[in-house]
N, C-alpha and C positions, 0 to 999 in steps of 0.2 A: 408528473407527480402521481396521477391517478393509477398509472401502471405500477408504480413502486408500491403503493398502498395495497394493491391487489396481490402482489407477490408475497407480501409479508405473511399472510395466513398460511400460504403453502410452505414457506420456510419453517414456520412454527410446527406444522404437522409433520413435515419431514424430519425435523430435529427431534420431535417427541419419539418418532419411530426409532431413530438412531439411538436414543438415550434410554429406551425401555430396558429395564433391568439394571440400569446404571445408578439409580437412586439408592441411598442407604436402605438396607433391609431392616424391617422392624418386626422382630419376633418376640416381643415381651410376653411373659406369661400373664401379666396383669398390667393395666394402665393405672398409674397413680399420679396424683397431682405433683407439680414441682414444689419442692420445699418453699415455704413462704419467703418471699424476698421483700424486705422492707423498702417502701418507695424511696427513691433517691431525692433528698431534699433539694438537691441542685437542679433537678429536672422536673419542673412543674409546668404543666400546660399553660399557655397564655392566650388570651383572646385578642391581644394587640396585633396590629398588622405586621406581617412578616416582612423584614427588610429585604430590599431588592438592590442588586447591583446596577448602577447606571454607568456604562462604560464611557459615556461622554463627559462625565463629571470627574475632574481631577481630584485626587485625594491629597489633602494638605497634610504636611508632616509637622510635628511639634519639635521644638528644640529643647523642651524641658528635660532636665536630667532625671527627674522623678517620674516622668510619664511619657515614655517613648512610643506609646501606642495610642494616639489620639483619635483614630478613625473608627473606633469600635461602634458598631451599629446595634442598637438595643433590640432585643426580642422580648424583654420583660420589663415591667415597670417597677418591680420590687427586687431588692437584693437578696438572693437565696443564700442558704448556708453553703459553705465551701467544703463541708465534710460529708462525703458519701457514706451511707449506712451499709455496713457489711451484713451479709446474711449468715445465719447460723444453719449448719447442715448436719444431718445425721450421718451422712457418708461423704464420698468424694464424687462430685458431679462434673461431667465433661460436656461442653457445648460444642456442637458441630454445625457449620454453615456451608451449604452447597448452593452455588449460584448458577450452575450450568443449565438447569431446567426450570429456572425461576426461583422465587424465594422459598428455600427449603431449609428449615432451622429446627433443630431438635437437641435434646440433651439425654444423657444416660448416667445413672448412678452406677459406677463401676463395682460397687460392693454388692448391689442387689440385682443389677441387670435391668432395672426399670427404665424404659424409654418414654420420652414425652415429646410430642410434636408441639412446637411453640407457634402460636398464632401471630400473624403480622398485621392484624387489624389496627393496632395502635399507631402504625406508621403508614396507614392509608391503603394497604393492599389486603385483599381477602383471599387471593388464590395465587398459585404458582404459575405465572404466565411465562412461557419460554420466550426468550428474546428481551426480557427486562434487563435494563442496566442496573447492576447491583454491586455494592461494595459494603462489607461489614467489617469493622475493626474493633477488636477487644481492647479495653484499657489494660494497662500493665499490671496494676495491683489493686484495682477497685472493680466492683461489679457494675461496669458501664460499657456500653457499646456506642459507636457512631455508625450510622447507616445512611448510604446514598441509594435512592430508588428512582428509576425513571422507566415507566412503562411506555409502550408504543403510543405515539401521538400525545404524549404528556411531557411536562417539563420535569427536570430533575429536582429532587428535594433532599435536603440533608436533615437528619434527625439525630438527637441524642436520647438515649434510653437506658434503663436498667438492663442487665444481661438477659432477663427473662421476658423483656418487652412488655412488662405490665404497665409501665408509664413511659410516655415519650413526649418530647418537645420538638416541634418543627423549628429549625434554626434558620434555614435559608431555602428560598425558591429561585431556581435558575430561570427567571421569566424571560431573560434575553437570550437564552440558549447558548450561553458562552461556554458552558462545561459539557453540554450534551452534543458531542460531535463524533462519538465513536459509532461506526456503522458495522462493526464486526458482529459475529453471532457466537455467544452472547456478547453484547457490548460492555465495555468497561470505561465509563466516562472519566472516573477519577481513581486515585489511590488515596487512602486515608491512613494517617499515622498519629497516634497519641504521643505527646511529649512524655518523657520518662516519669514526670511527677503527676501525670493524669490531669493536669490543670489546663492544658491546651490541646487542641486537635488541629492538625494540619491537613487540609484537603488540597491535593495537587491534581489539576486536570491533566489528562493525557495529551490534550491539545497544547503543544508547547508555546503557542502564541497567546495563551491565557494564563494569567498569573494565579498563584495559589491563594487560598483563603485560610485565615487562622481564626479558630473559635476559642473564646475564653469560656471554659466550662463553668467556672464559678459565677460569672455574671451573665451567662447566656448572651454574649455579644460576640461579634466577629469583626475582624479587620480585613479589608480588601483594598488594594492588593497587599499581600504579605511578601515583602521583597528581601527579607533577611535570610542569609545563608548561615544555618546553625549546624556546625560540624566539629566543634572544639569543646573539650573539657578543661575547665580552669579551676583554680582555688580562688574564691572571691575574697577580696580584702574586707568586704562589709560583713559577711557571715562567717568567714574562715572555713567554709564548707565547699564541697565540689558544686560547680554550677555549670550551666550551659552557656556557651559563648557564641554570639551571632555577629555577623558583619554585613554592612550594606555600604559599599563604597568605603569611605574613611571612617564611618560611624561604627561603634562597637557597643553591642547590646548584651547585657548580662541577665540571664533568667535564673533566679534563685530557685532552690528546691521548693520553697513555700509559695512560689508563684510570683513573687515580687520581681519587677523588671526595672533596670536602671541603665543609663548610658555611662560607659567608662570613658573618662576624658583622656587618660594616659595609661601607659603600660604598668605603672606602679600600683594600679588598683586591682591587678589580677596576676596570677601565675599560671601559665599554660602547662597543662599536664599531658594532654593528648589531642591530636588533630586527626580527624578521619573517622567519624562515627559511622558505623555500618547500620545499626538499628538502635532504637531507644531502649530495647530490652537489655542492653549491655549494662544498664544501671542496676544496682541492688534495690530491693524494695524500700529501703530506708533512705536511699540517695547518698549514703555515706561511702559506697564503693562503686568502682567502674571496672569492667573487664574488657580486654581487647586483645587482638592478635596483630603484632607488628609484621609488616611485609618482609622485613629482613630476617625474622625468626618465625616462620609459618608453623612450626611445631610447638610453640611456646605460648601458654596462656599468661597474660600479664594482668595483674590486679593492682589498682591504686586506690587509696582511701583519702578521706578528708584530712587525715592527720599527716598526709604526704608520705605515708609508708607505702612500700611497693613489694610485690611478690611475683616471682617468675616461676612457672611450673612447666617444665619441659616434658612432653608426652611422647610415647613411642609410636608416633604417626608421621606420615609424610607432610601433612598439613592439617590445620584446624580451620573451622568456618565460624567466623565471629557472628554471622547472621543467625546462627542457631543458639546463641547464648541465652539462657534463661536462669533466673535466680529463684531460690526458695526463701522462705521467711527465716530459715536457720542459717543462711549464708552459704548454701551450696550452689555451685554453678554447673549447669548442664551445658555441654558443648559436643558438637560432632566433629570427628576427624576422618581422615582417609589414610588407609594403609593397604598396599597392594595385596598382602597376605590375608588381611581381614578388613574388608571394606566397611563392615558395620562397627565403626569405632565411635561409640557413644560413651561419655563419661559424666559422672558427678564428682565435683572436686570441692573440697572444703577450702573456702577463701581465707581462712585464718592460718591453717597449717600447711595448705598446699597438697594434702594427701588425697588420693583417689578413693572416694568412699564407695563408688559403684562403677562397674563397667559392663557393657553388654557382652563382651567377650567371655566373661566369667559367670554370666547369668545361667542358673540352672534351667533345664528344659528348653533352652533356646538353641536348638540344633538343626537349623535349616540345612537342607542338602546342598551340595555343590551346585547342582542345576538350579535350585531355587535362588541361591545367592547370585547367580548370573542373571536371573530374570527380575529380581526384586531389588529396588533401591530404597533405603530408609533415609530420606533426605530431611524430614521434618519431625520434630519432637516437642512435647510439652510436659513439664514436670509440675505436679501439684504443689500448691503453696507450702504444704507441710513437708514436701520432699519424700513422701511415702510411696507415691505412685507416679508412673511415667507412661506416656503413650507415644508410640512411634507410628507414623503414617507410611504405608508402602507406596511406592511409585513404580508400578510394574511396567516393563517394556515388552513382555510377551503378550499380555492381555490388558490393554490400557484401561478397560472398564472394571477390572477385577481387583480394585484396591481395598485395603482393610486398615483398621487401626489395631495395633498390638498393645496389649496391656502388660506392663512390668510391675511386679510387686517389689519395690526397692527394699522395703523392710526385711523381707525374707529372701531377697535375691532370687526370685522365681519368675519365669515367663508364664503369665496366666492364660495366654491365648488371645484370640480375636474378640474384641468387644463390639465391633461394628463393621459392616460391609459398606464402604463409602462409595463404591462404584466408580464413577468418573465425574470429576468436577468439584471435589471437596476443596473449598476455598481456604478455610482456616478453621482452627479449633482451639479451645482454651478451657482451662479449669475454672470453676467458680472460685472466686478469691475468698 
């Protein structure tokens, strides 16, 4: 064990050398403060003892139809508000998270070019330590993040915070090291996903022998283990709206858009609309629509609504990628496709009419050379809530460390150029909601 501890610093030094020049470049003319973010009323620090998992203690299950999640462990003694506060911005701000060299988190206003480095002191870290186990997940339509942090010789911790990390709440400490099992460099203990309504956060350990943990954002409680498989969209008989459908053995759990959960006793209480969710971002921001791609029609975007109306949009591509679906507040859907003649097939589609409102192929000034097209892949993209701006991340195969973020002005249909050099290790990025 002592030998292993001595090796770790050498790994860190070697990794820093390899990653020099790979962090995002910061060349702002001025440093300005991040626009004021109103503290999230749902994320208040608490002085109560943080709950801990005891693997030896069995978790009882309730049979109540109105309360199928009885094992929620409290982290707060008061019931917080369930409505996050949105921030008002002068421009369009993008947040970028890099985990390869330790906690590196920053934002940029794409209209002014002002960069800001975001401190991680509220989640217990003060410097970017290579080899730290990190995972940060942005909420789908609110200004919230869930963060997992585990430094060397420390236990893993799960935090909920506002996007700018001004306030944070410690939700869970992995005191028994159930989740902290990844020894890769950098390690990734868990994956985190927000439910589409931003009211629950699912933390899934990479160790397949350990069960996931579900956080209730509104009550700052969690359930462990979370054994439900949630991969179906239904129309709920209670709300007459689209809802998430989960199963555990013969039990059937319905998660309404407003966060309510109930057990369905029979099939008359719901109508199945689609099975096989790829990502929670396939839901519209209001929860009234859901977009997907069926395996039998890989070139067609399907959109269903709570009114049980459906829309099929066939696109001139070989296939579409449902994991890239993002929604704007105006009902536009961003999605990536692949076509041999034009691999950069990105589209914005109106979910009401089915018309293509924007495509990368017709964007002015976007004229990458043939050689560049062979070297750069544009696999990930994020559209601003307003739908006015779009950012695409490069994934270079010629120089893995030379990745960038491309800015598209959708309103004017113009390629604005590069807004950030992300180097190597950009985990994810998102617009402020």
